[in-house]
N, CA, C, O and CB atoms as a CASP TS submission, in Angstrom:
PFRMAT TS
TARGET T0000
AUTHOR 0000-0000-0000
METHOD Language model
MODEL 1
PARENT N/A
ATOM      1  N   MET     1     130.329 112.141 110.849  1.00  0.00           N
ATOM      2  CA  MET     1     128.993 112.118 110.789  1.00  0.00           C
ATOM      3  C   MET     1     128.363 111.831 109.544  1.00  0.00           C
ATOM      4  O   MET     1     128.831 112.429 108.576  1.00  0.00           O
ATOM      5  CB  MET     1     128.568 113.206 111.213  1.00  0.00           C
ATOM      6  N   THR     2     127.356 111.010 109.333  1.00  0.00           N
ATOM      7  CA  THR     2     126.775 110.594 107.833  1.00  0.00           C
ATOM      8  C   THR     2     125.966 111.739 107.707  1.00  0.00           C
ATOM      9  O   THR     2     125.841 112.584 108.593  1.00  0.00           O
ATOM     10  CB  THR     2     125.852 109.075 107.632  1.00  0.00           C
ATOM     11  N   LYS     3     125.335 111.771 106.443  1.00  0.00           N
ATOM     12  CA  LYS     3     124.036 112.617 106.182  1.00  0.00           C
ATOM     13  C   LYS     3     122.844 111.793 106.304  1.00  0.00           C
ATOM     14  O   LYS     3     122.751 110.571 106.194  1.00  0.00           O
ATOM     15  CB  LYS     3     124.007 113.269 104.756  1.00  0.00           C
ATOM     16  N   LYS     4     121.864 112.743 106.573  1.00  0.00           N
ATOM     17  CA  LYS     4     120.633 111.847 106.518  1.00  0.00           C
ATOM     18  C   LYS     4     120.296 111.301 105.563  1.00  0.00           C
ATOM     19  O   LYS     4     120.484 111.896 104.503  1.00  0.00           O
ATOM     20  CB  LYS     4     119.635 112.307 106.786  1.00  0.00           C
ATOM     21  N   PHE     5     119.745 110.126 105.535  1.00  0.00           N
ATOM     22  CA  PHE     5     119.416 109.256 104.311  1.00  0.00           C
ATOM     23  C   PHE     5     117.554 109.693 104.086  1.00  0.00           C
ATOM     24  O   PHE     5     116.762 109.432 104.992  1.00  0.00           O
ATOM     25  CB  PHE     5     119.811 107.241 104.765  1.00  0.00           C
ATOM     26  N   PRO     6     117.231 110.161 103.167  1.00  0.00           N
ATOM     27  CA  PRO     6     115.922 110.394 102.620  1.00  0.00           C
ATOM     28  C   PRO     6     115.132 109.174 102.558  1.00  0.00           C
ATOM     29  O   PRO     6     115.500 108.140 102.001  1.00  0.00           O
ATOM     30  CB  PRO     6     116.002 110.982 101.305  1.00  0.00           C
ATOM     31  N   ILE     7     114.035 109.348 103.157  1.00  0.00           N
ATOM     32  CA  ILE     7     112.975 108.066 103.061  1.00  0.00           C
ATOM     33  C   ILE     7     112.252 108.202 101.627  1.00  0.00           C
ATOM     34  O   ILE     7     112.081 107.222 100.903  1.00  0.00           O
ATOM     35  CB  ILE     7     111.684 108.110 104.406  1.00  0.00           C
ATOM     36  N   LYS     8     111.850 109.481 101.288  1.00  0.00           N
ATOM     37  CA  LYS     8     111.177 109.564 100.044  1.00  0.00           C
ATOM     38  C   LYS     8     111.724 110.614  99.101  1.00  0.00           C
ATOM     39  O   LYS     8     110.937 111.543  98.918  1.00  0.00           O
ATOM     40  CB  LYS     8     109.784 109.808 100.286  1.00  0.00           C
ATOM     41  N   PRO     9     112.868 110.698  98.462  1.00  0.00           N
ATOM     42  CA  PRO     9     113.390 111.552  97.407  1.00  0.00           C
ATOM     43  C   PRO     9     112.546 111.733  96.545  1.00  0.00           C
ATOM     44  O   PRO     9     111.896 110.787  96.102  1.00  0.00           O
ATOM     45  CB  PRO     9     114.459 111.158  96.798  1.00  0.00           C
ATOM     46  N   ALA    10     112.338 113.259  96.033  1.00  0.00           N
ATOM     47  CA  ALA    10     111.347 113.535  94.859  1.00  0.00           C
ATOM     48  C   ALA    10     112.220 112.993  93.618  1.00  0.00           C
ATOM     49  O   ALA    10     111.574 112.612  92.642  1.00  0.00           O
ATOM     50  CB  ALA    10     110.882 115.299  94.690  1.00  0.00           C
ATOM     51  N   PHE    11     113.171 112.944  93.578  1.00  0.00           N
ATOM     52  CA  PHE    11     113.823 112.557  92.100  1.00  0.00           C
ATOM     53  C   PHE    11     114.986 111.595  92.372  1.00  0.00           C
ATOM     54  O   PHE    11     116.163 111.925  92.227  1.00  0.00           O
ATOM     55  CB  PHE    11     114.454 113.963  91.217  1.00  0.00           C
ATOM     56  N   PRO    12     114.544 110.275  92.811  1.00  0.00           N
ATOM     57  CA  PRO    12     115.962 109.558  93.405  1.00  0.00           C
ATOM     58  C   PRO    12     116.919 108.967  92.338  1.00  0.00           C
ATOM     59  O   PRO    12     118.005 108.428  92.557  1.00  0.00           O
ATOM     60  CB  PRO    12     115.600 108.257  94.408  1.00  0.00           C
ATOM     61  N   GLU    13     116.270 109.182  91.054  1.00  0.00           N
ATOM     62  CA  GLU    13     117.096 108.565  89.747  1.00  0.00           C
ATOM     63  C   GLU    13     118.222 109.649  89.403  1.00  0.00           C
ATOM     64  O   GLU    13     119.017 109.407  88.495  1.00  0.00           O
ATOM     65  CB  GLU    13     116.007 108.321  88.263  1.00  0.00           C
ATOM     66  N   ARG    14     118.284 110.706  90.043  1.00  0.00           N
ATOM     67  CA  ARG    14     118.932 111.753  89.797  1.00  0.00           C
ATOM     68  C   ARG    14     120.518 111.387  90.844  1.00  0.00           C
ATOM     69  O   ARG    14     121.600 111.935  90.635  1.00  0.00           O
ATOM     70  CB  ARG    14     117.856 113.168  90.198  1.00  0.00           C
ATOM     71  N   ILE    15     120.340 110.694  91.578  1.00  0.00           N
ATOM     72  CA  ILE    15     121.505 110.825  92.783  1.00  0.00           C
ATOM     73  C   ILE    15     122.007 109.121  92.844  1.00  0.00           C
ATOM     74  O   ILE    15     121.223 108.177  92.735  1.00  0.00           O
ATOM     75  CB  ILE    15     120.694 111.510  94.629  1.00  0.00           C
ATOM     76  N   CYS    16     123.300 109.021  93.019  1.00  0.00           N
ATOM     77  CA  CYS    16     123.863 107.647  93.609  1.00  0.00           C
ATOM     78  C   CYS    16     123.841 107.603  94.802  1.00  0.00           C
ATOM     79  O   CYS    16     124.349 108.525  95.439  1.00  0.00           O
ATOM     80  CB  CYS    16     125.134 107.289  93.332  1.00  0.00           C
ATOM     81  N   TRP    17     123.268 106.556  95.423  1.00  0.00           N
ATOM     82  CA  TRP    17     122.893 106.244  96.659  1.00  0.00           C
ATOM     83  C   TRP    17     124.136 105.463  97.462  1.00  0.00           C
ATOM     84  O   TRP    17     124.140 105.426  98.692  1.00  0.00           O
ATOM     85  CB  TRP    17     121.591 105.419  96.531  1.00  0.00           C
ATOM     86  N   GLY    18     125.103 104.893  96.730  1.00  0.00           N
ATOM     87  CA  GLY    18     126.049 104.257  97.181  1.00  0.00           C
ATOM     88  C   GLY    18     126.936 104.481  98.350  1.00  0.00           C
ATOM     89  O   GLY    18     127.527 103.545  98.889  1.00  0.00           O
ATOM     90  N   CYS    19     127.045 105.842  98.789  1.00  0.00           N
ATOM     91  CA  CYS    19     127.811 106.446 100.017  1.00  0.00           C
ATOM     92  C   CYS    19     127.107 107.520 100.292  1.00  0.00           C
ATOM     93  O   CYS    19     125.998 107.782  99.826  1.00  0.00           O
ATOM     94  CB  CYS    19     129.298 106.834  99.839  1.00  0.00           C
ATOM     95  N   ASP    20     127.870 108.310 101.223  1.00  0.00           N
ATOM     96  CA  ASP    20     127.114 109.454 101.780  1.00  0.00           C
ATOM     97  C   ASP    20     127.281 110.752 101.101  1.00  0.00           C
ATOM     98  O   ASP    20     126.820 111.807 101.536  1.00  0.00           O
ATOM     99  CB  ASP    20     127.470 109.646 103.146  1.00  0.00           C
ATOM    100  N   LYS    21     128.135 110.594  99.737  1.00  0.00           N
ATOM    101  CA  LYS    21     128.646 111.869  98.913  1.00  0.00           C
ATOM    102  C   LYS    21     127.345 112.077  98.140  1.00  0.00           C
ATOM    103  O   LYS    21     127.116 113.247  97.833  1.00  0.00           O
ATOM    104  CB  LYS    21     130.114 111.627  97.836  1.00  0.00           C
ATOM    105  N   TYR    22     126.466 111.171  97.775  1.00  0.00           N
ATOM    106  CA  TYR    22     125.287 111.511  97.025  1.00  0.00           C
ATOM    107  C   TYR    22     125.584 112.323  95.802  1.00  0.00           C
ATOM    108  O   TYR    22     125.185 113.472  95.617  1.00  0.00           O
ATOM    109  CB  TYR    22     124.344 112.235  97.877  1.00  0.00           C
ATOM    110  N   CYS    23     126.377 111.562  94.924  1.00  0.00           N
ATOM    111  CA  CYS    23     126.934 112.383  93.592  1.00  0.00           C
ATOM    112  C   CYS    23     125.762 112.304  92.701  1.00  0.00           C
ATOM    113  O   CYS    23     124.941 111.388  92.698  1.00  0.00           O
ATOM    114  CB  CYS    23     128.372 111.693  92.782  1.00  0.00           C
ATOM    115  N   PRO    24     125.759 113.537  91.808  1.00  0.00           N
ATOM    116  CA  PRO    24     124.894 113.280  90.647  1.00  0.00           C
ATOM    117  C   PRO    24     125.124 112.066  89.955  1.00  0.00           C
ATOM    118  O   PRO    24     126.264 111.602  89.911  1.00  0.00           O
ATOM    119  CB  PRO    24     124.995 114.295  89.715  1.00  0.00           C
ATOM    120  N   ALA    25     123.831 111.302  89.217  1.00  0.00           N
ATOM    121  CA  ALA    25     124.094 110.275  88.485  1.00  0.00           C
ATOM    122  C   ALA    25     125.108 110.491  87.281  1.00  0.00           C
ATOM    123  O   ALA    25     125.703 109.533  86.787  1.00  0.00           O
ATOM    124  CB  ALA    25     122.881 109.824  88.081  1.00  0.00           C
ATOM    125  N   HIS    26     125.267 111.717  86.859  1.00  0.00           N
ATOM    126  CA  HIS    26     126.196 111.751  85.474  1.00  0.00           C
ATOM    127  C   HIS    26     127.528 112.014  85.817  1.00  0.00           C
ATOM    128  O   HIS    26     128.416 111.960  84.967  1.00  0.00           O
ATOM    129  CB  HIS    26     125.784 112.889  84.388  1.00  0.00           C
ATOM    130  N   ASP    27     127.803 112.371  87.311  1.00  0.00           N
ATOM    131  CA  ASP    27     129.207 112.415  87.855  1.00  0.00           C
ATOM    132  C   ASP    27     129.728 111.833  88.962  1.00  0.00           C
ATOM    133  O   ASP    27     130.069 112.395  90.003  1.00  0.00           O
ATOM    134  CB  ASP    27     129.511 113.496  88.055  1.00  0.00           C
ATOM    135  N   LEU    28     129.788 110.357  88.615  1.00  0.00           N
ATOM    136  CA  LEU    28     130.179 109.641  89.869  1.00  0.00           C
ATOM    137  C   LEU    28     131.359 109.722  90.479  1.00  0.00           C
ATOM    138  O   LEU    28     132.293 109.721  89.677  1.00  0.00           O
ATOM    139  CB  LEU    28     130.077 108.468  89.742  1.00  0.00           C
ATOM    140  N   ALA    29     131.706 109.800  91.751  1.00  0.00           N
ATOM    141  CA  ALA    29     133.233 109.888  92.143  1.00  0.00           C
ATOM    142  C   ALA    29     133.430 108.476  92.711  1.00  0.00           C
ATOM    143  O   ALA    29     134.647 108.308  92.791  1.00  0.00           O
ATOM    144  CB  ALA    29     133.643 111.161  93.326  1.00  0.00           C
ATOM    145  N   ARG    30     132.871 107.541  93.080  1.00  0.00           N
ATOM    146  CA  ARG    30     133.240 106.375  93.575  1.00  0.00           C
ATOM    147  C   ARG    30     133.173 105.465  92.591  1.00  0.00           C
ATOM    148  O   ARG    30     132.635 105.717  91.513  1.00  0.00           O
ATOM    149  CB  ARG    30     132.556 106.012  94.630  1.00  0.00           C
ATOM    150  N   GLY    31     133.760 104.230  92.903  1.00  0.00           N
ATOM    151  CA  GLY    31     133.754 102.870  91.852  1.00  0.00           C
ATOM    152  C   GLY    31     134.193 103.132  90.511  1.00  0.00           C
ATOM    153  O   GLY    31     135.027 104.030  90.394  1.00  0.00           O
ATOM    154  N   ASN    32     133.805 102.535  89.470  1.00  0.00           N
ATOM    155  CA  ASN    32     134.586 102.763  88.314  1.00  0.00           C
ATOM    156  C   ASN    32     133.701 103.836  87.629  1.00  0.00           C
ATOM    157  O   ASN    32     134.062 104.206  86.512  1.00  0.00           O
ATOM    158  CB  ASN    32     134.876 101.404  87.422  1.00  0.00           C
ATOM    159  N   GLY    33     132.610 104.365  88.156  1.00  0.00           N
ATOM    160  CA  GLY    33     131.862 105.404  87.341  1.00  0.00           C
ATOM    161  C   GLY    33     131.026 104.847  86.265  1.00  0.00           C
ATOM    162  O   GLY    33     130.549 105.635  85.448  1.00  0.00           O
ATOM    163  N   SER    34     130.799 103.637  86.167  1.00  0.00           N
ATOM    164  CA  SER    34     129.549 103.264  85.182  1.00  0.00           C
ATOM    165  C   SER    34     128.581 102.999  85.614  1.00  0.00           C
ATOM    166  O   SER    34     127.772 102.939  84.689  1.00  0.00           O
ATOM    167  CB  SER    34     129.610 102.325  84.406  1.00  0.00           C
ATOM    168  N   GLU    35     128.007 102.727  86.776  1.00  0.00           N
ATOM    169  CA  GLU    35     126.541 102.686  87.507  1.00  0.00           C
ATOM    170  C   GLU    35     126.518 103.434  88.635  1.00  0.00           C
ATOM    171  O   GLU    35     127.489 103.816  89.289  1.00  0.00           O
ATOM    172  CB  GLU    35     126.065 101.304  87.952  1.00  0.00           C
ATOM    173  N   ARG    36     125.186 103.655  88.867  1.00  0.00           N
ATOM    174  CA  ARG    36     125.001 104.313  90.361  1.00  0.00           C
ATOM    175  C   ARG    36     124.111 103.434  91.070  1.00  0.00           C
ATOM    176  O   ARG    36     123.355 102.682  90.456  1.00  0.00           O
ATOM    177  CB  ARG    36     124.340 105.860  90.389  1.00  0.00           C
ATOM    178  N   ARG    37     124.153 103.483  92.345  1.00  0.00           N
ATOM    179  CA  ARG    37     123.298 102.603  93.253  1.00  0.00           C
ATOM    180  C   ARG    37     122.102 103.236  93.314  1.00  0.00           C
ATOM    181  O   ARG    37     122.013 104.455  93.460  1.00  0.00           O
ATOM    182  CB  ARG    37     123.824 102.363  94.664  1.00  0.00           C
ATOM    183  N   GLN    38     121.078 102.426  93.203  1.00  0.00           N
ATOM    184  CA  GLN    38     119.538 102.840  93.297  1.00  0.00           C
ATOM    185  C   GLN    38     119.130 102.961  94.697  1.00  0.00           C
ATOM    186  O   GLN    38     119.560 102.305  95.646  1.00  0.00           O
ATOM    187  CB  GLN    38     118.552 101.777  92.603  1.00  0.00           C
ATOM    188  N   HIS    39     118.128 104.003  94.704  1.00  0.00           N
ATOM    189  CA  HIS    39     117.600 104.285  96.084  1.00  0.00           C
ATOM    190  C   HIS    39     116.494 103.225  96.476  1.00  0.00           C
ATOM    191  O   HIS    39     115.647 102.954  95.624  1.00  0.00           O
ATOM    192  CB  HIS    39     116.981 105.787  96.149  1.00  0.00           C
ATOM    193  N   PRO    40     116.450 102.643  97.645  1.00  0.00           N
ATOM    194  CA  PRO    40     115.246 101.569  97.918  1.00  0.00           C
ATOM    195  C   PRO    40     114.157 101.991  97.570  1.00  0.00           C
ATOM    196  O   PRO    40     113.310 101.098  97.619  1.00  0.00           O
ATOM    197  CB  PRO    40     115.000 101.149  99.239  1.00  0.00           C
ATOM    198  N   ILE    41     113.694 103.148  97.166  1.00  0.00           N
ATOM    199  CA  ILE    41     112.366 103.475  96.864  1.00  0.00           C
ATOM    200  C   ILE    41     112.326 102.895  95.259  1.00  0.00           C
ATOM    201  O   ILE    41     111.292 102.380  94.832  1.00  0.00           O
ATOM    202  CB  ILE    41     112.040 105.211  97.104  1.00  0.00           C
ATOM    203  N   GLU    42     113.286 102.996  94.589  1.00  0.00           N
ATOM    204  CA  GLU    42     113.352 102.368  93.198  1.00  0.00           C
ATOM    205  C   GLU    42     113.109 100.856  93.042  1.00  0.00           C
ATOM    206  O   GLU    42     112.521 100.294  92.118  1.00  0.00           O
ATOM    207  CB  GLU    42     114.687 102.625  92.640  1.00  0.00           C
ATOM    208  N   LEU    43     113.679 100.312  94.130  1.00  0.00           N
ATOM    209  CA  LEU    43     113.832  98.932  93.921  1.00  0.00           C
ATOM    210  C   LEU    43     112.563  98.153  94.594  1.00  0.00           C
ATOM    211  O   LEU    43     112.252  97.058  94.125  1.00  0.00           O
ATOM    212  CB  LEU    43     115.242  98.475  94.528  1.00  0.00           C
ATOM    213  N   SER    44     111.874  98.666  95.619  1.00  0.00           N
ATOM    214  CA  SER    44     111.049  98.120  96.384  1.00  0.00           C
ATOM    215  C   SER    44     109.731  99.035  96.459  1.00  0.00           C
ATOM    216  O   SER    44     108.730  98.577  97.011  1.00  0.00           O
ATOM    217  CB  SER    44     111.725  97.867  97.638  1.00  0.00           C
ATOM    218  N   GLY    45     109.726 100.153  95.980  1.00  0.00           N
ATOM    219  CA  GLY    45     108.236 101.070  96.082  1.00  0.00           C
ATOM    220  C   GLY    45     108.467 101.824  97.317  1.00  0.00           C
ATOM    221  O   GLY    45     109.396 101.712  98.118  1.00  0.00           O
ATOM    222  N   GLU    46     107.225 102.795  97.332  1.00  0.00           N
ATOM    223  CA  GLU    46     107.040 103.638  98.167  1.00  0.00           C
ATOM    224  C   GLU    46     107.148 103.194  99.681  1.00  0.00           C
ATOM    225  O   GLU    46     107.504 103.969 100.569  1.00  0.00           O
ATOM    226  CB  GLU    46     105.916 104.141  97.828  1.00  0.00           C
ATOM    227  N   ASP    47     106.838 101.996  99.870  1.00  0.00           N
ATOM    228  CA  ASP    47     106.702 101.394 101.386  1.00  0.00           C
ATOM    229  C   ASP    47     108.168 100.624 101.714  1.00  0.00           C
ATOM    230  O   ASP    47     108.297  99.739 102.560  1.00  0.00           O
ATOM    231  CB  ASP    47     105.268 100.146 101.495  1.00  0.00           C
ATOM    232  N   TRP    48     109.214 101.141 100.882  1.00  0.00           N
ATOM    233  CA  TRP    48     110.328 100.341 101.247  1.00  0.00           C
ATOM    234  C   TRP    48     110.762 100.424 102.533  1.00  0.00           C
ATOM    235  O   TRP    48     111.241  99.377 102.970  1.00  0.00           O
ATOM    236  CB  TRP    48     111.343 100.585 100.503  1.00  0.00           C
ATOM    237  N   TYR    49     110.731 101.631 103.487  1.00  0.00           N
ATOM    238  CA  TYR    49     111.207 101.671 104.779  1.00  0.00           C
ATOM    239  C   TYR    49     110.511 100.943 105.806  1.00  0.00           C
ATOM    240  O   TYR    49     110.965 100.747 106.933  1.00  0.00           O
ATOM    241  CB  TYR    49     111.282 102.898 105.144  1.00  0.00           C
ATOM    242  N   LYS    50     108.978 100.400 105.226  1.00  0.00           N
ATOM    243  CA  LYS    50     108.399  99.570 106.248  1.00  0.00           C
ATOM    244  C   LYS    50     108.797  98.125 106.198  1.00  0.00           C
ATOM    245  O   LYS    50     108.668  97.368 107.160  1.00  0.00           O
ATOM    246  CB  LYS    50     106.971  99.660 106.174  1.00  0.00           C
ATOM    247  N   GLU    51     109.297  97.771 105.008  1.00  0.00           N
ATOM    248  CA  GLU    51     109.825  96.209 105.000  1.00  0.00           C
ATOM    249  C   GLU    51     111.300  96.142 105.622  1.00  0.00           C
ATOM    250  O   GLU    51     111.843  95.067 105.877  1.00  0.00           O
ATOM    251  CB  GLU    51     109.893  95.556 103.338  1.00  0.00           C
ATOM    252  N   TRP    52     111.900  97.393 105.844  1.00  0.00           N
ATOM    253  CA  TRP    52     113.108  97.161 106.566  1.00  0.00           C
ATOM    254  C   TRP    52     112.829  97.556 107.734  1.00  0.00           C
ATOM    255  O   TRP    52     113.862  97.651 108.396  1.00  0.00           O
ATOM    256  CB  TRP    52     114.268  97.755 106.104  1.00  0.00           C
ATOM    257  N   GLY    53     111.838  97.855 108.352  1.00  0.00           N
ATOM    258  CA  GLY    53     111.360  97.817 109.759  1.00  0.00           C
ATOM    259  C   GLY    53     111.635  99.366 110.364  1.00  0.00           C
ATOM    260  O   GLY    53     111.631  99.599 111.573  1.00  0.00           O
ATOM    261  N   ILE    54     111.880 100.408 109.308  1.00  0.00           N
ATOM    262  CA  ILE    54     112.108 101.625 109.646  1.00  0.00           C
ATOM    263  C   ILE    54     110.912 102.576 110.040  1.00  0.00           C
ATOM    264  O   ILE    54     110.054 102.845 109.199  1.00  0.00           O
ATOM    265  CB  ILE    54     112.792 102.090 108.649  1.00  0.00           C
ATOM    266  N   GLU    55     110.857 103.083 111.318  1.00  0.00           N
ATOM    267  CA  GLU    55     110.035 104.028 111.665  1.00  0.00           C
ATOM    268  C   GLU    55     110.255 105.506 111.235  1.00  0.00           C
ATOM    269  O   GLU    55     111.284 106.180 111.283  1.00  0.00           O
ATOM    270  CB  GLU    55     109.984 103.926 112.924  1.00  0.00           C
ATOM    271  N   VAL    56     109.028 105.819 110.810  1.00  0.00           N
ATOM    272  CA  VAL    56     109.323 107.284 110.135  1.00  0.00           C
ATOM    273  C   VAL    56     108.382 108.259 111.127  1.00  0.00           C
ATOM    274  O   VAL    56     107.262 107.892 111.483  1.00  0.00           O
ATOM    275  CB  VAL    56     108.769 107.390 108.245  1.00  0.00           C
ATOM    276  N   THR    57     108.977 109.573 111.542  1.00  0.00           N
ATOM    277  CA  THR    57     108.546 110.344 112.213  1.00  0.00           C
ATOM    278  C   THR    57     108.996 111.763 111.654  1.00  0.00           C
ATOM    279  O   THR    57     109.959 111.822 110.890  1.00  0.00           O
ATOM    280  CB  THR    57     108.864 109.979 113.453  1.00  0.00           C
ATOM    281  N   GLY    58     108.284 112.941 112.043  1.00  0.00           N
ATOM    282  CA  GLY    58     108.791 114.508 111.693  1.00  0.00           C
ATOM    283  C   GLY    58     108.235 114.331 110.203  1.00  0.00           C
ATOM    284  O   GLY    58     107.355 113.613 109.728  1.00  0.00           O
ATOM    285  N   PRO    59     109.281 115.465 109.552  1.00  0.00           N
ATOM    286  CA  PRO    59     108.990 115.852 108.197  1.00  0.00           C
ATOM    287  C   PRO    59     109.171 114.725 107.339  1.00  0.00           C
ATOM    288  O   PRO    59     108.831 114.990 106.186  1.00  0.00           O
ATOM    289  CB  PRO    59     109.808 116.970 107.741  1.00  0.00           C
ATOM    290  N   ASP    60     109.563 113.633 107.490  1.00  0.00           N
ATOM    291  CA  ASP    60     109.593 112.395 106.532  1.00  0.00           C
ATOM    292  C   ASP    60     108.566 111.526 106.310  1.00  0.00           C
ATOM    293  O   ASP    60     108.496 110.694 105.406  1.00  0.00           O
ATOM    294  CB  ASP    60     110.491 111.585 106.863  1.00  0.00           C
ATOM    295  N   ALA    61     107.561 111.809 107.400  1.00  0.00           N
ATOM    296  CA  ALA    61     106.588 111.234 107.519  1.00  0.00           C
ATOM    297  C   ALA    61     105.226 111.556 106.763  1.00  0.00           C
ATOM    298  O   ALA    61     104.198 110.879 106.745  1.00  0.00           O
ATOM    299  CB  ALA    61     106.541 111.255 108.634  1.00  0.00           C
ATOM    300  N   LYS    62     105.519 112.887 106.087  1.00  0.00           N
ATOM    301  CA  LYS    62     104.571 113.502 105.149  1.00  0.00           C
ATOM    302  C   LYS    62     104.053 112.615 104.240  1.00  0.00           C
ATOM    303  O   LYS    62     104.696 111.624 103.895  1.00  0.00           O
ATOM    304  CB  LYS    62     105.123 114.550 104.431  1.00  0.00           C
ATOM    305  N   ASN    63     102.860 112.887 103.777  1.00  0.00           N
ATOM    306  CA  ASN    63     102.136 111.974 102.720  1.00  0.00           C
ATOM    307  C   ASN    63     102.769 112.605 101.384  1.00  0.00           C
ATOM    308  O   ASN    63     102.533 113.741 100.973  1.00  0.00           O
ATOM    309  CB  ASN    63     100.283 112.066 102.771  1.00  0.00           C
ATOM    310  N   PHE    64     103.539 111.748 100.838  1.00  0.00           N
ATOM    311  CA  PHE    64     104.136 112.019  99.193  1.00  0.00           C
ATOM    312  C   PHE    64     103.576 111.199  98.253  1.00  0.00           C
ATOM    313  O   PHE    64     103.414 109.979  98.289  1.00  0.00           O
ATOM    314  CB  PHE    64     105.712 111.752  98.964  1.00  0.00           C
ATOM    315  N   ASP    65     103.270 112.077  97.320  1.00  0.00           N
ATOM    316  CA  ASP    65     102.425 111.352  96.165  1.00  0.00           C
ATOM    317  C   ASP    65     103.201 111.537  95.026  1.00  0.00           C
ATOM    318  O   ASP    65     103.265 112.653  94.510  1.00  0.00           O
ATOM    319  CB  ASP    65     100.920 111.923  95.888  1.00  0.00           C
ATOM    320  N   PRO    66     103.895 110.428  94.495  1.00  0.00           N
ATOM    321  CA  PRO    66     104.853 110.430  93.248  1.00  0.00           C
ATOM    322  C   PRO    66     104.348 110.757  91.852  1.00  0.00           C
ATOM    323  O   PRO    66     105.072 110.920  90.870  1.00  0.00           O
ATOM    324  CB  PRO    66     105.435 109.107  93.112  1.00  0.00           C
ATOM    325  N   SER    67     102.748 110.852  91.885  1.00  0.00           N
ATOM    326  CA  SER    67     102.363 111.299  90.731  1.00  0.00           C
ATOM    327  C   SER    67     102.494 112.937  90.471  1.00  0.00           C
ATOM    328  O   SER    67     102.330 113.481  89.379  1.00  0.00           O
ATOM    329  CB  SER    67     101.040 110.814  90.619  1.00  0.00           C
ATOM    330  N   GLU    68     102.820 113.583  91.691  1.00  0.00           N
ATOM    331  CA  GLU    68     103.018 114.911  91.437  1.00  0.00           C
ATOM    332  C   GLU    68     104.273 115.263  91.105  1.00  0.00           C
ATOM    333  O   GLU    68     104.637 116.428  90.945  1.00  0.00           O
ATOM    334  CB  GLU    68     102.656 115.622  92.404  1.00  0.00           C
ATOM    335  N   HIS    69     105.067 114.145  90.976  1.00  0.00           N
ATOM    336  CA  HIS    69     106.595 114.401  90.302  1.00  0.00           C
ATOM    337  C   HIS    69     106.722 113.752  89.078  1.00  0.00           C
ATOM    338  O   HIS    69     107.856 113.663  88.608  1.00  0.00           O
ATOM    339  CB  HIS    69     107.833 113.857  91.179  1.00  0.00           C
ATOM    340  N   GLY    70     105.640 113.211  88.380  1.00  0.00           N
ATOM    341  CA  GLY    70     105.605 112.662  87.241  1.00  0.00           C
ATOM    342  C   GLY    70     105.834 111.347  87.240  1.00  0.00           C
ATOM    343  O   GLY    70     106.200 110.909  86.149  1.00  0.00           O
ATOM    344  N   TYR    71     105.718 110.426  88.281  1.00  0.00           N
ATOM    345  CA  TYR    71     105.896 109.204  88.390  1.00  0.00           C
ATOM    346  C   TYR    71     104.592 108.457  88.418  1.00  0.00           C
ATOM    347  O   TYR    71     103.584 109.089  88.734  1.00  0.00           O
ATOM    348  CB  TYR    71     106.674 109.000  89.442  1.00  0.00           C
ATOM    349  N   SER    72     104.499 107.142  88.112  1.00  0.00           N
ATOM    350  CA  SER    72     103.578 106.194  88.181  1.00  0.00           C
ATOM    351  C   SER    72     103.364 106.099  89.444  1.00  0.00           C
ATOM    352  O   SER    72     104.350 106.275  90.160  1.00  0.00           O
ATOM    353  CB  SER    72     103.866 105.037  87.605  1.00  0.00           C
ATOM    354  N   LYS    73     102.000 105.789  90.134  1.00  0.00           N
ATOM    355  CA  LYS    73     101.922 105.050  91.635  1.00  0.00           C
ATOM    356  C   LYS    73     102.394 103.755  91.630  1.00  0.00           C
ATOM    357  O   LYS    73     102.951 103.371  92.658  1.00  0.00           O
ATOM    358  CB  LYS    73     100.488 104.918  92.230  1.00  0.00           C
ATOM    359  N   ASN    74     102.282 102.913  90.594  1.00  0.00           N
ATOM    360  CA  ASN    74     102.522 101.558  90.606  1.00  0.00           C
ATOM    361  C   ASN    74     104.195 101.214  90.215  1.00  0.00           C
ATOM    362  O   ASN    74     104.682 100.165  90.637  1.00  0.00           O
ATOM    363  CB  ASN    74     101.442 100.908  89.550  1.00  0.00           C
ATOM    364  N   LYS    75     104.970 102.104  89.442  1.00  0.00           N
ATOM    365  CA  LYS    75     106.258 101.920  89.221  1.00  0.00           C
ATOM    366  C   LYS    75     106.891 103.293  89.618  1.00  0.00           C
ATOM    367  O   LYS    75     106.195 104.281  89.854  1.00  0.00           O
ATOM    368  CB  LYS    75     106.513 101.452  87.782  1.00  0.00           C
ATOM    369  N   ASN    76     108.080 103.292  89.669  1.00  0.00           N
ATOM    370  CA  ASN    76     108.943 104.305  89.869  1.00  0.00           C
ATOM    371  C   ASN    76     109.549 104.905  88.777  1.00  0.00           C
ATOM    372  O   ASN    76     110.691 105.347  88.897  1.00  0.00           O
ATOM    373  CB  ASN    76     109.822 103.936  90.629  1.00  0.00           C
ATOM    374  N   THR    77     108.867 104.995  87.590  1.00  0.00           N
ATOM    375  CA  THR    77     109.328 105.300  86.432  1.00  0.00           C
ATOM    376  C   THR    77     108.382 106.445  85.888  1.00  0.00           C
ATOM    377  O   THR    77     107.268 106.710  86.338  1.00  0.00           O
ATOM    378  CB  THR    77     109.425 104.069  85.592  1.00  0.00           C
ATOM    379  N   ARG    78     109.020 107.070  84.848  1.00  0.00           N
ATOM    380  CA  ARG    78     108.246 108.088  84.171  1.00  0.00           C
ATOM    381  C   ARG    78     107.530 107.819  83.241  1.00  0.00           C
ATOM    382  O   ARG    78     106.883 108.706  82.684  1.00  0.00           O
ATOM    383  CB  ARG    78     108.851 108.948  83.742  1.00  0.00           C
TER
END
């Protein structure tokens, strides 16, 4: 069984999203260990799941404000 993939993680830059192991970015277990796979929110912005046709319900549908976590609303960088 695969792990649930988070729609809007608080700190996506801390984890590699390449497989369901979700390794810390500083300790990658897969591949050559030199790069991590980015979360779609880092690449396409907060509404990435809408572009992919994913319908969100339940706790993942809560309103997430990235500025509360030190992120700019326009970019997913600090």
